[in-house]
NUMI-352192 format. One record per residue: residue number from 1; x, z, y of N, C-alpha, C, O in turn. Coordinates in Angstrom, 1 decimal, m for minus. Example, Ala and Ser with C-alpha at 12.3 -4.5 7.8 and 13.67 -1.06 7.14 Angstrom:
% residues 2
NODE   num     n.px     n.pz     n.py    ca.px    ca.pz    ca.py     c.px     c.pz     c.py     o.px     o.pz     o.py
NODE     1     13.2      7.8     m5.7     12.3      7.8     m4.5     13.2      7.8     m3.3     14.2      8.5     m3.3
NODE     2     12.8      7.1     m2.2     13.7      7.1     m1.1     12.9      7.9      0.0     13.4      8.0      1.1
This chain:
% residues 196
NODE   num     n.px     n.pz     n.py    ca.px    ca.pz    ca.py     c.px     c.pz     c.py     o.px     o.pz     o.py
NODE     1     10.2    m10.3      6.8     10.1     m8.8      7.1     10.6     m8.0      5.9     10.6     m8.5      4.7
NODE     2     11.1     m6.8      6.1     11.5     m5.9      5.1     10.8     m4.6      5.3     10.8     m4.1      6.5
NODE     3     10.4     m3.9      4.3      9.9     m2.6      4.3     10.7     m1.7      3.4     10.9     m2.0      2.2
NODE     4     11.3     m0.6      3.9     12.2      0.2      3.1     11.7      1.6      3.1     11.5      2.3      4.1
NODE     5     11.6      2.2      1.9     11.4      3.6      1.7     12.7      4.3      2.1     13.8      3.8      1.8
NODE     6     12.6      5.4      2.7     13.8      6.2      3.1     14.6      6.6      1.8     14.0      6.5      0.7
NODE     7     15.8      7.0      2.0     16.6      7.4      0.8     15.9      8.5      0.0     15.3      9.4      0.6
NODE     8     16.0      8.4     m1.3     15.2      9.4     m2.1     16.1     10.4     m2.8     17.3     10.4     m2.6
NODE     9     15.5     11.2     m3.6     16.1     12.3     m4.4     16.4     13.5     m3.5     15.8     14.6     m3.7
NODE    10     17.3     13.4     m2.6     17.6     14.5     m1.7     16.6     14.4     m0.5     16.2     13.3     m0.1
NODE    11     16.3     15.6      0.1     15.5     15.6      1.3     16.4     15.3      2.5     17.5     15.9      2.6
NODE    12     16.0     14.4      3.3     16.9     14.0      4.4     16.4     14.4      5.7     15.1     14.4      5.9
NODE    13     17.3     14.8      6.6     16.8     15.3      7.9     16.7     14.1      8.9     17.0     12.9      8.5
NODE    14     16.3     14.3     10.1     16.1     13.2     11.0     17.3     12.4     11.3     17.3     11.2     11.3
NODE    15     18.5     13.1     11.4     19.7     12.3     11.7     20.0     11.4     10.6     20.5     10.2     10.8
NODE    16     19.8     11.8      9.3     20.1     10.9      8.2     19.2      9.7      8.2     19.6      8.6      7.9
NODE    17     17.9     10.0      8.5     16.9      8.8      8.5     17.2      7.9      9.7     17.1      6.7      9.5
NODE    18     17.6      8.4     10.8     18.0      7.5     11.9     19.2      6.7     11.6     19.3      5.5     11.9
NODE    19     20.2      7.3     10.9     21.3      6.6     10.4     21.0      5.5      9.4     21.4      4.4      9.5
NODE    20     20.1      5.8      8.4     19.7      4.9      7.4     19.0      3.7      8.0     19.4      2.6      7.7
NODE    21     18.0      3.9      8.8     17.2      2.8      9.3     18.0      2.1     10.4     17.9      0.9     10.6
NODE    22     18.8      2.8     11.2     19.7      2.2     12.2     20.7      1.2     11.5     20.9      0.2     12.1
NODE    23     21.2      1.6     10.4     22.2      0.7      9.7     21.4     m0.6      9.2     22.0     m1.7      9.3
NODE    24     20.2     m0.4      8.8     19.4     m1.6      8.4     19.2     m2.5      9.6     19.4     m3.7      9.5
NODE    25     18.8     m1.9     10.7     18.6     m2.8     11.9     19.8     m3.5     12.4     19.8     m4.6     12.8
NODE    26     21.0     m2.8     12.2     22.3     m3.5     12.6     22.6     m4.6     11.7     23.3     m5.5     12.1
NODE    27     22.2     m4.5     10.4     22.6     m5.5      9.4     21.8     m6.8      9.5     22.1     m7.8      8.8
NODE    28     20.7     m6.8     10.2     19.8     m8.0     10.3     19.8     m8.6     11.7     20.1     m7.9     12.6
NODE    29     19.3     m9.8     11.7     19.1    m10.4     13.0     18.1     m9.6     13.8     17.1     m9.1     13.2
NODE    30     18.3     m9.4     15.1     17.4     m8.6     15.9     15.9     m9.0     15.9     15.0     m8.2     16.1
NODE    31     15.6    m10.3     15.5     14.3    m10.8     15.4     13.6    m10.5     14.0     12.4    m10.8     13.8
NODE    32     14.4    m10.0     13.1     13.9     m9.8     11.8     13.2     m8.5     11.7     13.8     m7.4     12.0
NODE    33     11.9     m8.5     11.4     11.1     m7.3     11.4     11.5     m6.3     10.2     11.5     m6.7      9.1
NODE    34     11.8     m5.1     10.6     12.1     m4.0      9.6     11.0     m2.9      9.8     10.7     m2.5     10.9
NODE    35     10.4     m2.5      8.7      9.4     m1.5      8.7      9.8     m0.3      7.9     10.5     m0.4      6.9
NODE    36      9.3      0.8      8.3      9.5      2.1      7.5      8.3      2.1      6.5      7.2      2.0      6.8
NODE    37      8.7      2.1      5.2      7.7      2.2      4.2      7.6      3.7      3.9      8.4      4.3      3.1
NODE    38      6.6      4.4      4.5      6.5      5.8      4.4      5.7      6.2      3.2      4.4      6.1      3.2
NODE    39      6.4      6.6      2.2      5.8      6.9      0.9      6.3      8.2      0.3      7.2      8.2     m0.5
NODE    40      5.8      9.3      0.9      6.3     10.6      0.5      6.3     10.9     m1.0      7.1     11.7     m1.5
NODE    41      5.3     10.3     m1.7      5.2     10.5     m3.2      6.5     10.1     m3.9      6.9     10.8     m4.8
NODE    42      7.1      9.0     m3.4      8.3      8.5     m4.1      9.6      8.9     m3.4     10.6      9.0     m4.0
NODE    43      9.6      9.1     m2.1     10.8      9.5     m1.4     11.0     11.0     m1.6     12.1     11.5     m1.6
NODE    44      9.9     11.7     m1.7     10.0     13.2     m1.9      9.9     14.0     m0.6     10.0     15.2     m0.7
NODE    45      9.6     13.3      0.5      9.5     14.1      1.8      8.7     13.3      2.8      8.5     12.0      2.7
NODE    46      8.1     14.0      3.8      7.4     13.4      4.9      8.4     13.0      6.0      9.5     13.7      6.1
NODE    47      8.1     12.0      6.7      8.9     11.7      7.9      8.0     12.1      9.1      6.9     11.7      9.2
NODE    48      8.6     12.9     10.0      7.8     13.5     11.1      7.5     12.4     12.1      8.1     11.4     12.2
NODE    49      6.4     12.7     12.9      6.0     11.8     14.0      7.1     11.7     15.0      7.3     10.6     15.5
NODE    50      7.8     12.8     15.3      8.9     12.6     16.3     10.0     11.7     15.8     10.6     11.0     16.6
NODE    51     10.3     11.7     14.5     11.3     10.8     13.9     10.8      9.4     14.0     11.5      8.4     14.3
NODE    52      9.5      9.2     13.7      8.9      7.8     13.8      9.0      7.3     15.2      9.3      6.1     15.4
NODE    53      8.8      8.2     16.2      8.9      7.7     17.6     10.3      7.3     17.9     10.5      6.3     18.6
NODE    54     11.3      8.0     17.4     12.7      7.6     17.6     13.0      6.3     16.9     13.7      5.4     17.5
NODE    55     12.5      6.1     15.7     12.7      4.9     15.0     12.1      3.7     15.7     12.7      2.6     15.8
NODE    56     10.9      3.9     16.3     10.3      2.9     17.1     11.2      2.5     18.3     11.4      1.3     18.5
NODE    57     11.7      3.5     19.0     12.6      3.2     20.1     13.9      2.4     19.7     14.4      1.6     20.4
NODE    58     14.3      2.7     18.4     15.5      2.0     17.9     15.3      0.5     17.6     16.2     m0.2     17.5
NODE    59     14.0      0.2     17.4     13.7     m1.2     17.1     13.0     m1.5     15.8     12.8     m2.7     15.4
NODE    60     12.6     m0.4     15.1     11.7     m0.6     13.9     10.4     m1.3     14.4      9.9     m1.0     15.4
NODE    61      9.9     m2.2     13.6      8.7     m3.0     14.0      7.4     m2.4     13.6      6.4     m2.7     14.1
NODE    62      7.4     m1.4     12.7      6.2     m0.8     12.3      6.3      0.1     11.1      7.5      0.4     10.6
NODE    63      5.2      0.6     10.6      5.2      1.5      9.4      4.2      1.0      8.4      3.1      0.6      8.7
NODE    64      4.6      1.0      7.1      3.7      0.8      6.0      3.4      2.2      5.6      4.2      2.9      5.0
NODE    65      2.2      2.7      5.9      1.8      4.0      5.7      1.1      4.2      4.3      0.0      3.8      4.1
NODE    66      1.9      4.7      3.3      1.4      5.0      2.0      1.3      6.5      1.7      1.5      6.9      0.6
NODE    67      0.9      7.2      2.7      0.7      8.7      2.6     m0.6      9.0      1.9     m0.8     10.1      1.4
NODE    68     m1.5      8.0      1.9     m2.9      8.2      1.4     m3.6      9.4      2.2     m4.4     10.1      1.7
NODE    69     m3.2      9.5      3.4     m3.8     10.6      4.3     m4.3      9.9      5.6     m3.5      9.5      6.4
NODE    70     m5.6      9.8      5.7     m6.2      9.1      6.8     m5.9      9.8      8.1     m5.9      9.2      9.2
NODE    71     m5.7     11.1      8.1     m5.3     11.8      9.4     m3.9     11.4      9.8     m3.7     11.2     11.0
NODE    72     m3.0     11.2      8.9     m1.7     10.6      9.3     m1.8      9.2      9.8     m1.2      8.9     10.9
NODE    73     m2.6      8.4      9.2     m2.8      7.0      9.7     m3.4      7.1     11.1     m3.0      6.3     12.0
NODE    74     m4.4      7.9     11.3     m5.0      8.1     12.6     m4.0      8.5     13.7     m4.1      8.0     14.8
NODE    75     m3.1      9.4     13.3     m2.1      9.9     14.3     m1.2      8.7     14.6     m0.8      8.5     15.8
NODE    76     m0.8      7.9     13.6      0.1      6.8     13.9     m0.6      5.8     14.8      0.0      5.2     15.7
NODE    77     m1.9      5.5     14.5     m2.6      4.6     15.4     m2.7      5.1     16.8     m2.5      4.3     17.8
NODE    78     m2.9      6.4     17.0     m3.1      7.0     18.3     m1.7      7.0     19.1     m1.6      6.7     20.2
NODE    79     m0.7      7.4     18.3      0.6      7.7     19.0      1.6      6.6     19.0      2.5      6.5     19.8
NODE    80      1.5      5.6     18.1      2.5      4.6     17.9      2.1      3.2     18.0      2.8      2.3     18.5
NODE    81      0.9      2.9     17.6      0.4      1.5     17.5      0.4      0.8     18.9     m0.1      1.4     19.9
NODE    82      0.9     m0.4     19.0      0.8     m1.2     20.2      1.1     m2.7     19.8      1.2     m2.9     18.6
NODE    83      1.1     m3.6     20.7      1.3     m5.0     20.4      2.6     m5.3     19.7      2.8     m6.3     19.0
NODE    84      3.6     m4.4     19.9      4.9     m4.6     19.3      5.2     m3.7     18.1      6.4     m3.7     17.6
NODE    85      4.3     m2.9     17.7      4.5     m1.9     16.6      3.3     m1.8     15.8      2.2     m1.4     16.2
NODE    86      3.5     m2.3     14.5      2.4     m2.4     13.6      2.2     m1.1     12.7      3.2     m0.5     12.3
NODE    87      1.0     m0.7     12.5      0.7      0.3     11.5     m0.1     m0.4     10.4     m1.2     m0.8     10.6
NODE    88      0.5     m0.5      9.2     m0.1     m1.2      8.1     m0.5     m0.1      7.0      0.3      0.7      6.6
NODE    89     m1.7     m0.1      6.6     m2.2      0.8      5.6     m1.6      0.4      4.3     m1.7     m0.8      3.9
NODE    90     m1.0      1.3      3.5     m0.3      1.0      2.3     m1.2      1.1      1.1     m0.7      1.3      0.0
NODE    91     m2.5      0.9      1.2     m3.4      1.0      0.1     m4.7      0.3      0.5     m5.1      0.2      1.7
NODE    92     m5.5     m0.2     m0.5     m6.8     m0.7     m0.3     m7.8      0.4     m0.3     m9.0      0.1      0.1
NODE    93     m7.5      1.6     m0.7     m8.4      2.6     m1.0     m9.1      3.2      0.3    m10.2      3.8      0.2
NODE    94     m8.5      3.0      1.5     m9.1      3.5      2.7     m9.2      2.5      3.8     m9.2      2.8      5.0
NODE    95     m9.4      1.2      3.4     m9.5      0.1      4.4    m10.6      0.4      5.4    m10.4      0.2      6.6
NODE    96    m11.8      0.7      5.0    m12.9      0.9      5.9    m12.6      1.9      6.9    m12.8      1.7      8.1
NODE    97    m12.1      3.1      6.5    m11.7      4.1      7.5    m10.6      3.7      8.4    m10.6      3.9      9.6
NODE    98     m9.6      3.0      7.9     m8.5      2.5      8.7     m8.9      1.5      9.7     m8.5      1.5     10.8
NODE    99     m9.8      0.6      9.3    m10.4     m0.4     10.2    m11.1      0.2     11.3    m11.0     m0.2     12.5
NODE   100    m11.9      1.3     11.0    m12.7      2.0     12.1    m11.7      2.6     13.1    m12.1      2.8     14.2
NODE   101    m10.5      2.9     12.7     m9.5      3.5     13.6     m8.7      2.4     14.3     m7.8      2.8     15.0
NODE   102     m9.0      1.2     14.0     m8.3      0.1     14.7     m7.2     m0.6     13.8     m6.5     m1.5     14.3
NODE   103     m7.1     m0.2     12.6     m6.2     m0.9     11.7     m6.5     m2.4     11.5     m7.7     m2.8     11.5
NODE   104     m5.5     m3.2     11.4     m5.7     m4.6     11.2     m5.1     m5.2      9.9     m5.3     m6.4      9.7
NODE   105     m4.5     m4.3      9.1     m3.9     m4.9      7.9     m3.8     m3.7      6.8     m3.6     m2.6      7.2
NODE   106     m3.8     m4.1      5.6     m3.5     m3.2      4.5     m2.8     m4.0      3.4     m2.9     m5.2      3.3
NODE   107     m2.1     m3.3      2.6     m1.3     m3.9      1.5     m2.0     m3.4      0.2     m1.8     m2.2     m0.2
NODE   108     m2.8     m4.3     m0.5     m3.6     m3.8     m1.6     m2.9     m4.1     m3.0     m2.7     m5.2     m3.4
NODE   109     m2.5     m3.0     m3.6     m1.9     m3.1     m5.0     m2.9     m3.8     m5.9     m2.5     m4.5     m6.8
NODE   110     m4.2     m3.4     m5.8     m5.2     m4.0     m6.7     m5.3     m5.5     m6.6     m5.7     m6.2     m7.5
NODE   111     m4.9     m6.1     m5.4     m5.0     m7.5     m5.2     m4.1     m8.3     m6.2     m4.3     m9.5     m6.4
NODE   112     m3.1     m7.6     m6.8     m2.3     m8.3     m7.8     m3.1     m8.8     m8.9     m2.8     m9.8     m9.5
NODE   113     m4.2     m8.1     m9.2     m5.0     m8.5    m10.4     m6.4     m8.9     m9.9     m7.0     m9.8    m10.6
NODE   114     m6.9     m8.5     m8.8     m8.2     m8.8     m8.3     m8.2     m9.2     m6.8     m8.7     m8.5     m6.0
NODE   115     m7.5    m10.3     m6.5     m7.3    m10.6     m5.1     m8.6    m10.9     m4.4     m8.8    m10.7     m3.2
NODE   116     m9.6    m11.5     m5.1    m10.8    m12.0     m4.4    m11.6    m10.9     m3.8    m12.1    m11.0     m2.7
NODE   117    m11.7     m9.7     m4.4    m12.5     m8.6     m3.9    m11.8     m7.9     m2.7    m12.4     m7.5     m1.8
NODE   118    m10.4     m7.9     m2.8     m9.6     m7.3     m1.7     m9.7     m8.2     m0.5     m9.8     m7.7      0.6
NODE   119     m9.7     m9.5     m0.7     m9.8    m10.4      0.4    m11.2    m10.3      1.1    m11.3    m10.4      2.3
NODE   120    m12.2    m10.2      0.2    m13.6    m10.1      0.7    m13.7     m8.8      1.6    m14.3     m8.9      2.7
NODE   121    m13.2     m7.7      1.1    m13.2     m6.5      1.9    m12.5     m6.6      3.2    m12.9     m6.1      4.2
NODE   122    m11.3     m7.2      3.1    m10.5     m7.4      4.3    m11.3     m8.2      5.4    m11.4     m7.8      6.5
NODE   123    m11.9     m9.3      5.0    m12.7    m10.1      5.9    m13.9     m9.3      6.5    m14.2     m9.4      7.7
NODE   124    m14.6     m8.6      5.7    m15.7     m7.8      6.1    m15.2     m6.8      7.2    m15.9     m6.6      8.2
NODE   125    m14.1     m6.1      6.9    m13.6     m5.2      7.9    m13.1     m5.8      9.1    m13.4     m5.3     10.2
NODE   126    m12.3     m6.8      9.0    m11.7     m7.5     10.2    m12.8     m8.1     11.1    m12.6     m8.2     12.3
NODE   127    m13.9     m8.5     10.5    m15.1     m9.0     11.2    m16.1     m7.9     11.6    m17.2     m8.2     12.1
NODE   128    m15.7     m6.7     11.4    m16.5     m5.5     11.8    m17.9     m5.4     11.2    m18.8     m4.9     11.8
NODE   129    m18.0     m6.0     10.0    m19.2     m5.9      9.2    m19.1     m4.6      8.4    m18.9     m4.7      7.1
NODE   130    m19.2     m3.5      9.0    m18.9     m2.2      8.3    m19.9     m1.9      7.2    m19.6     m1.2      6.3
NODE   131    m21.2     m2.4      7.4    m22.2     m2.1      6.3    m21.7     m2.8      5.0    m21.7     m2.2      3.9
NODE   132    m21.4     m4.1      5.1    m20.9     m4.8      3.9    m19.6     m4.3      3.4    m19.4     m4.1      2.2
NODE   133    m18.7     m3.9      4.4    m17.4     m3.4      4.0    m17.5     m2.1      3.3    m16.7     m1.8      2.3
NODE   134    m18.4     m1.3      3.7    m18.6      0.0      3.0    m19.0     m0.2      1.5    m18.5      0.5      0.6
NODE   135    m19.9     m1.1      1.3    m20.4     m1.4     m0.1    m19.2     m1.9     m0.9    m19.0     m1.5     m2.0
NODE   136    m18.4     m2.8     m0.3    m17.3     m3.4     m1.0    m16.2     m2.4     m1.2    m15.5     m2.3     m2.3
NODE   137    m16.0     m1.5     m0.2    m15.0     m0.4     m0.4    m15.3      0.5     m1.6    m14.4      0.8     m2.3
NODE   138    m16.6      0.8     m1.7    m16.9      1.6     m2.9    m16.6      0.9     m4.2    m16.2      1.5     m5.2
NODE   139    m16.9     m0.4     m4.2    m16.6     m1.2     m5.4    m15.1     m1.3     m5.7    m14.7     m1.1     m6.8
NODE   140    m14.4     m1.5     m4.6    m12.9     m1.6     m4.8    m12.4     m0.3     m5.3    m11.5     m0.3     m6.2
NODE   141    m12.9      0.8     m4.8    m12.4      2.1     m5.3    m12.7      2.4     m6.8    m12.0      3.0     m7.5
NODE   142    m13.9      1.9     m7.2    m14.2      1.9     m8.6    m13.2      1.1     m9.4    m12.8      1.6    m10.5
NODE   143    m12.9     m0.1     m9.0    m11.9     m0.9     m9.7    m10.5     m0.3     m9.6     m9.8     m0.5    m10.6
NODE   144    m10.2      0.3     m8.6     m8.9      1.0     m8.5     m8.7      2.0     m9.6     m7.6      2.2    m10.2
NODE   145     m9.8      2.7    m10.0     m9.7      3.7    m11.0     m9.2      3.1    m12.3     m8.6      3.8    m13.2
NODE   146     m9.4      1.8    m12.5     m9.0      1.2    m13.8     m7.5      1.2    m13.8     m6.9      1.2    m14.9
NODE   147     m6.8      1.2    m12.7     m5.3      1.1    m12.7     m4.7      2.4    m13.3     m3.5      2.4    m13.5
NODE   148     m5.5      3.4    m13.5     m5.0      4.7    m14.0     m5.4      4.8    m15.5     m5.2      5.9    m16.1
NODE   149     m5.8      3.8    m16.1     m6.1      3.8    m17.6     m4.9      3.5    m18.4     m5.0      3.5    m19.7
NODE   150     m3.8      3.1    m17.8     m2.6      2.9    m18.5     m1.6      3.9    m18.0     m1.9      4.7    m17.1
NODE   151     m0.4      4.0    m18.6      0.6      5.0    m18.3      1.1      4.8    m16.9      1.6      5.8    m16.3
NODE   152      1.0      3.6    m16.3      1.3      3.4    m14.9      0.4      2.3    m14.3     m0.1      1.5    m15.1
NODE   153      0.3      2.3    m13.0     m0.6      1.3    m12.4      0.0     m0.1    m12.6     m0.8     m1.0    m12.8
NODE   154      1.3     m0.2    m12.6      1.9     m1.5    m12.9      1.5     m2.1    m14.2      1.1     m3.3    m14.3
NODE   155      1.5     m1.2    m15.2      1.1     m1.7    m16.6     m0.4     m2.1    m16.6     m0.7     m3.0    m17.3
NODE   156     m1.2     m1.4    m15.9     m2.6     m1.7    m15.9     m2.8     m3.0    m15.2     m3.7     m3.8    m15.6
NODE   157     m2.1     m3.3    m14.1     m2.2     m4.6    m13.4     m1.8     m5.7    m14.4     m2.5     m6.7    m14.5
NODE   158     m0.7     m5.6    m15.1     m0.3     m6.6    m16.1     m1.4     m6.8    m17.1     m1.8     m7.9    m17.5
NODE   159     m2.0     m5.7    m17.6     m3.1     m5.8    m18.6     m4.3     m6.5    m18.0     m4.9     m7.3    m18.7
NODE   160     m4.7     m6.2    m16.8     m5.8     m6.8    m16.1     m5.6     m8.3    m16.0     m6.5     m9.1    m16.2
NODE   161     m4.4     m8.7    m15.6     m4.1    m10.2    m15.5     m4.2    m10.9    m16.8     m4.8    m12.0    m16.9
NODE   162     m3.8    m10.2    m17.9     m3.9    m10.8    m19.2     m5.3    m10.9    m19.6     m5.8    m11.9    m20.2
NODE   163     m6.1     m9.8    m19.4     m7.5     m9.8    m19.8     m8.3    m10.8    m19.1     m9.2    m11.4    m19.7
NODE   164     m8.0    m11.0    m17.8     m8.7    m12.0    m17.0     m8.3    m13.4    m17.4     m8.9    m14.4    m16.9
NODE   165     m7.3    m13.6    m18.2     m6.8    m14.9    m18.6     m6.0    m15.6    m17.5     m5.8    m16.8    m17.5
NODE   166     m5.4    m14.8    m16.6     m4.6    m15.4    m15.5     m3.2    m15.7    m15.9     m2.7    m16.8    m15.7
NODE   167     m2.6    m14.7    m16.6     m1.2    m14.8    m17.0     m0.9    m13.7    m18.0     m1.4    m12.6    m17.9
NODE   168     m0.1    m14.1    m19.0      0.4    m13.1    m20.0      1.8    m12.9    m19.6      2.6    m13.8    m19.8
NODE   169      2.1    m11.7    m19.1      3.5    m11.4    m18.7      3.9    m10.1    m19.2      3.1     m9.3    m19.6
NODE   170      5.2     m9.8    m19.1      5.7     m8.5    m19.6      6.4     m7.8    m18.4      7.1     m8.5    m17.6
NODE   171      6.2     m6.6    m18.3      6.8     m5.8    m17.2      8.3     m5.8    m17.3      8.8     m5.8    m18.4
NODE   172      8.9     m5.7    m16.2     10.4     m5.6    m16.1     10.8     m4.2    m16.7     10.1     m3.2    m16.5
NODE   173     11.9     m4.3    m17.4     12.5     m3.1    m18.0     12.8     m2.0    m16.9     13.2     m2.4    m15.8
NODE   174     12.6     m0.8    m17.1     12.4     m0.1    m18.4     10.9      0.0    m18.9     10.6      0.6    m19.9
NODE   175     10.0     m0.6    m18.1      8.6     m0.5    m18.5      8.4     m1.3    m19.8      9.1     m2.3    m20.1
NODE   176      7.4     m0.9    m20.5      6.9     m1.6    m21.7      5.4     m1.9    m21.5      4.8     m1.2    m20.7
NODE   177      4.9     m2.9    m22.1      3.5     m3.3    m21.9      2.6     m2.1    m22.2      2.9     m1.2    m23.0
NODE   178      1.4     m2.2    m21.6      0.3     m1.2    m21.9      0.0     m1.2    m23.4      0.1     m2.3    m24.1
NODE   179     m0.3     m0.1    m24.0     m0.7      0.0    m25.4     m2.1     m0.7    m25.6     m2.8     m0.8    m24.7
NODE   180     m2.3     m1.1    m26.9     m3.6     m1.7    m27.2     m4.8     m0.9    m26.8     m5.8     m1.4    m26.3
NODE   181     m4.7      0.4    m27.1     m5.9      1.2    m26.8     m6.1      1.3    m25.2     m7.2      1.4    m24.8
NODE   182     m5.0      1.3    m24.5     m5.1      1.2    m23.0     m5.8     m0.1    m22.6     m6.6     m0.1    m21.7
NODE   183     m5.3     m1.2    m23.2     m5.8     m2.5    m22.8     m7.3     m2.5    m23.1     m8.1     m3.1    m22.4
NODE   184     m7.7     m2.0    m24.3     m9.1     m2.0    m24.6    m10.0     m1.1    m23.7    m11.1     m1.5    m23.3
NODE   185     m9.4      0.0    m23.2    m10.1      0.8    m22.2    m10.3      0.1    m20.9    m11.3      0.1    m20.2
NODE   186     m9.2     m0.7    m20.5     m9.3     m1.4    m19.3    m10.3     m2.6    m19.4    m11.1     m2.8    m18.5
NODE   187    m10.2     m3.3    m20.5    m11.2     m4.4    m20.8    m12.6     m3.9    m20.7    m13.5     m4.5    m20.2
NODE   188    m12.9     m2.7    m21.4    m14.2     m2.2    m21.4    m14.7     m1.9    m20.0    m15.8     m2.2    m19.7
NODE   189    m13.8     m1.3    m19.2    m14.3     m0.9    m17.9    m14.5     m2.1    m17.0    m15.4     m2.2    m16.2
NODE   190    m13.6     m3.1    m17.1    m13.8     m4.4    m16.4    m15.1     m5.0    m16.7    m15.8     m5.6    m15.9
NODE   191    m15.4     m5.0    m18.0    m16.7     m5.5    m18.5    m17.9     m4.8    m17.9    m18.9     m5.3    m17.5
NODE   192    m17.8     m3.4    m18.0    m18.9     m2.6    m17.4    m19.1     m2.9    m15.9    m20.3     m2.8    m15.5
NODE   193    m18.0     m3.2    m15.2    m18.2     m3.4    m13.8    m18.4     m4.9    m13.5    m18.5     m5.3    m12.3
NODE   194    m18.6     m5.7    m14.5    m19.0     m7.1    m14.3    m17.9     m8.0    m13.8    m18.2     m9.1    m13.3
NODE   195    m16.6     m7.6    m14.0    m15.5     m8.4    m13.6    m15.2     m9.5    m14.6    m14.7    m10.6    m14.2
NODE   196    m15.4     m9.2    m15.9    m15.2    m10.2    m16.9    m16.5    m10.4    m17.7    m16.5    m11.2    m18.7
């Protein structure tokens, strides 16, 4: 599968988006799933529900919803979700709410550094154990806050992996590793939360 953010920098109208995703669909095998990665923070614009409906008719397989707006997710679930069209939450931060709305999947950035708690929360949600999932959701959201102790969430993930002794790696250029004071703040918070 492939998930693609719409073209960025300029704001694009519906015709441009239909052309962009239509070209992707034509370039791959018809059985290859293509998803709209709806991320207004990085694309710079929202994609309307009417455009999403047209993309669905064209053959898009689903949406990775990274709007961080539970009302948008709820609308997608109500208006678009079916057996042939997936709505995937693009964050771990709202899994409990998304699951209550019928969501079946989320893509957790935090899982790059802390997969075990994200997996635990997924299982609690998918098994409809909302009481346990609520508790884990609050914990996950506390841990997510650690990702903002470095200049970017990616740098914090690398730092967490190093601190946990999983791997020492360097981010791809143009990123540079988190600074020592950032790593110390991350380590302190991981320790306070009992992760290390």
